[in-house]
C-alpha positions in Angstrom: -0.1 0.1 -0.1 1.6 3.6 -1.0 0.3 6.1 1.2 2.4 9.0 0.0 -0.2 10.9 -2.1 -3.1 10.1 0.3 -4.4 11.8 3.5 -4.3 9.9 6.6 -5.7 11.2 10.0 -4.8 9.3 13.5 -6.7 9.9 16.7 -6.8 8.4 19.8 -10.6 7.3 21.3 -11.1 7.9 24.8 -8.9 5.9 26.8 -7.1 4.1 24.2 -3.1 3.7 24.4 -3.2 2.9 20.4 -4.0 5.1 18.0 -6.5 5.0 15.2 -6.1 5.4 11.5 -8.3 6.8 9.2 -7.3 6.2 5.4 -9.5 7.8 2.6 -9.9 5.3 -0.2 -9.5 7.3 -3.1 -5.8 6.8 -2.9 -5.7 2.8 -2.1 -5.5 0.1 -4.1 -7.9 -3.1 -2.6 -5.5 -6.4 -2.2 -6.7 -9.7 -1.3 -4.8 -11.7 0.7 
């Protein structure tokens, strides 16, 4: 996944120690594993 031309937001939910990331799908390709 290349995210160099995408907008990514990260935020912390209440009481969480790990951030939650939001990727806008306009610049991402779907990959099936």
